[in-house]
C-alpha positions as a printed NumPy array, in Angstrom:
array([[  87.771, -105.213,  -15.585],
       [  88.719, -102.827,  -19.256],
       [  91.874, -104.245,  -20.598],
       [  94.392, -101.349,  -22.521],
       [  94.583, -101.61 ,  -25.84 ],
       [  97.857, -100.972,  -27.401],
       [ 100.305, -102.967,  -25.504],
       [ 103.42 , -103.988,  -27.581],
       [ 102.71 , -107.915,  -26.904],
       [  99.208, -107.55 ,  -28.74 ],
       [  99.81 , -105.205,  -31.516],
       [ 100.412, -106.617,  -35.09 ],
       [ 104.153, -107.75 ,  -35.764],
       [ 104.011, -105.086,  -39.177],
       [ 102.264, -102.267,  -37.411],
       [ 103.143,  -98.86 ,  -39.257],
       [ 105.048, -100.718,  -41.979],
       [ 103.446,  -98.861,  -44.597],
       [ 105.354,  -95.984,  -43.493],
       [ 108.563,  -96.735,  -44.524],
       [ 107.815,  -99.329,  -47.386],
       [ 105.422,  -99.473,  -50.071],
       [ 103.787, -102.845,  -50.812],
       [ 105.487, -104.18 ,  -53.239],
       [ 109.044, -103.956,  -52.228],
       [ 107.59 , -106.474,  -49.087],
       [ 106.063, -108.482,  -51.393],
       [ 109.482, -108.804,  -53.02 ],
       [ 111.115, -109.418,  -49.973],
       [ 110.854, -113.678,  -50.463],
       [ 113.04 , -113.396,  -53.24 ],
       [ 114.927, -115.217,  -55.136],
       [ 112.34 , -117.915,  -53.078],
       [ 109.409, -119.139,  -54.848],
       [ 106.024, -117.277,  -54.659],
       [ 103.022, -117.782,  -55.501],
       [ 100.685, -114.164,  -56.405],
       [  96.769, -114.997,  -56.787],
       [  94.547, -112.282,  -58.039],
       [  96.717, -109.604,  -58.976],
       [  97.04 , -107.025,  -61.283],
       [  98.335, -103.416,  -61.642],
       [ 101.554, -101.232,  -61.798],
       [ 102.343, -102.976,  -58.155],
       [ 103.092, -106.202,  -59.697],
       [ 105.534, -104.991,  -62.019],
       [ 108.048, -103.409,  -59.511],
       [ 107.913, -106.791,  -58.093],
       [ 108.591, -108.786,  -61.229],
       [ 111.506, -106.714,  -61.594],
       [ 112.881, -107.567,  -57.189],
       [ 112.047, -111.217,  -58.491],
       [ 114.589, -110.497,  -61.75 ],
       [ 117.247, -108.409,  -59.904],
       [ 117.734, -111.682,  -57.695],
       [ 118.025, -113.478,  -60.474],
       [ 115.012, -115.719,  -59.559],
       [ 111.987, -114.807,  -62.274],
       [ 111.514, -117.723,  -62.834],
       [ 110.434, -118.866,  -59.496],
       [ 107.586, -115.923,  -59.693],
       [ 104.139, -117.764,  -59.993],
       [ 101.218, -115.359,  -60.781],
       [  97.826, -117.349,  -60.404]])
């Protein structure tokens, strides 16, 4: 039996999310909850840091 791919129930929950959001915006969503990033570098990290600071949660963002 050939199963049809692309059924809503079988699709990833964040399918096409990058058409609407940038990765740093998505990574900033947990603010103000504590969050740990590992092996992160670059300009995207600056935007995530700004998101956390604007939520008065700069101390809850940890970089490893």
